[in-house]
N, C-alpha and C positions, 0 to 999 in steps of 0.2 A: 565607208564601212562604219556602221554604228555598233557601239558596244552593247552587248546583251546584258541589260541590268535587270536582275531578278530580285524580288523581295525575299528577305530571309524566310526560309520555310520552317514551320514549327512541326515537329514530329510528335504528335500526342502520345504515342506509346513510349517514346524515349523520355518525354517529360514525366510521365507517370512513373516509370520504373526507376529513373535516375534520381528524381528529386521529390516528387509529390508523395509517393507511397512511403518512402523512408521518413519523410518529415511528419506525415500523419502518424506513423507508428511511434516515432520518438515523442511527439506531442501527447499522444494517448498514454504512453508510458509515464511521462512526467505528471500528467493530470492525475492518473491513478495513484502513483507513488506519493505525490504531494498531498492528495486528498487523504491518503492513509496516514501519513505522518502528521498532518495538520489536525485531523479529527482526533487522533489518539493523544496528541499533546494537549489539545483543548480539554479533552475529557480528564486527563491525568492532572493537569495544572489548574483547571478552573471548575469544571462540572462536579467531579467527585469531592474535592475539598470543600467547595461551597455547600453542597448538599449536606455533608456531615457537620459543617459549622452552623448552618442556618436552621436546619430542621431539628425539632425538639428531641428526637430519639434516633439512635443508630438504626433501628428497624425501619423507621420511616425513610431515612436517607438511603438505606439499602434498597427499599422498594422503589425509590425514584431512580437510582443509579442502575439497577439490574436491567431494565429494558433498553437503556442507552447502551450498556455494555453488550447486550444481545445484538443490537444493530451494528455495533463496531466489529464484533466477531464475524458476523455474516458478511459484512463488507470486506473484512480481511480475507475470508475464504475466496470471495469473488475476485478481489484485487490480486491476491496471490496467484490464482490460476491465470488470470489475464496477463499479469506481469511476466510469468514464466513463458507463456505463449509469445508475448512480444519480444522477450529476450531471444527466443528461438528464431522468430521471424527476422530480427535484426542481427542475428548471428553474433550474439554477445558472449557466448561461451557457457560452459556447464555450470560454473559457480553462480552466474547471474540467473540461471534457470533453477538451480537447487535451492537457493536462498528463499525466493518467494514461495516455492512449493513447501518448504519447511515451515515458513511463517503461516501459510494456509493450514497446514496440518496442526500447528500449535493452536490456531484459532478454533479449529474444529474440536480439538481435545478440550480446550478451555470452555467452549460453549456447551458441548454435549456431554462432557464428563464432569468437569469441575463446577461450572455454573449450574448445571442441572442438579447436582447433588446439593449445592448450596441452597437452591430454591426449595428443594425437597425438605431440608431440615431447618430452614429459616424460622418457620412457625414454632418448631420445637425449642429453638434457642431464645427467641424473643417473646414467646407466649408464656402463659402462666405455668405450663408444664415443662418449662426449660430445665435442663440438667447441666451439671458441670461437664459431663462427658460429651454432651451434644455441643456445648459451647467450645470445648477444646477441639472437637472435630471441625466445627465451623471455622474457628481461627486458623487451623491447619490448612483447610481448603482455601480460605481467604488469602493466606500467605502464598500458596501455590498459584492462585489466580493472579495475584499482583506480580509474582515472579515471571509467569508466562507473559503477562502484559508487557513488562519491562523488557524481556528478552526479544519479543516481537518488535517493539518500538526501536530498540537498539539495532536489530537486524535491518529494519526499514531504513534507518539512518546510514548503516553500512552499505546497503544496497544503493541508496542514493549516491553515496560517494563513489561506488564502483561504476555506476552508470555515468556519472559526471566525468570521471576519469576517461572512460571509453569515448564519450562525446568529444572531449578535448583531443584525444588521440585521432579520432576520425576527422575532426576539423583541421588538425595539423597535417594530416596526410593529403589534404586537398591543397594543391599549389594555387596561387592567385590566378594563373591562366589555364587551369586544368579543366575548365568547363564543368566543375562539380556542382555548381549551384544553378538556380533558375536563370541567371543572367547569361551564362554560357550556353544554355540549351536553346536559346532563341536565335543563336547565330549558327550558320551552317558552314 
């Protein structure tokens, strides 16, 4: 009587649903969130201060910084919507959905409200027909823009902490022999 020796069977659907899809979703989440935090820190700590230090006039520095800020705001809208969708797909809870949606809304307001008005009055402030009233309005809008930027960046850092805590919880829930990772899926 010979023993029936069978090779381990791989169940593609099980592999995809148990490990591959959640890993891709988490990886995408971290790339989007890391890109957001990294790009916003680089802008705040390097690009903007360097532009205002090196260029001869604040108007010239603002002209350089404004299109970069436009790109960061639009990325923030895209990333915020994607991060909310990923939080839903990963079942991360309402807070991890609400925070990126709020961040995306702040980016939209900053881009199409605050930055748009700043661009509209920039020539009135830095041009020959500049007035004190326009300069005061520009400074007020600039402070609001910086506040929104800081709040969004702090929210992104908070969101990273919340997702990291959830990742740790999920990893702790997997017992060494629970077949939660790819190594356990190849055994039947």
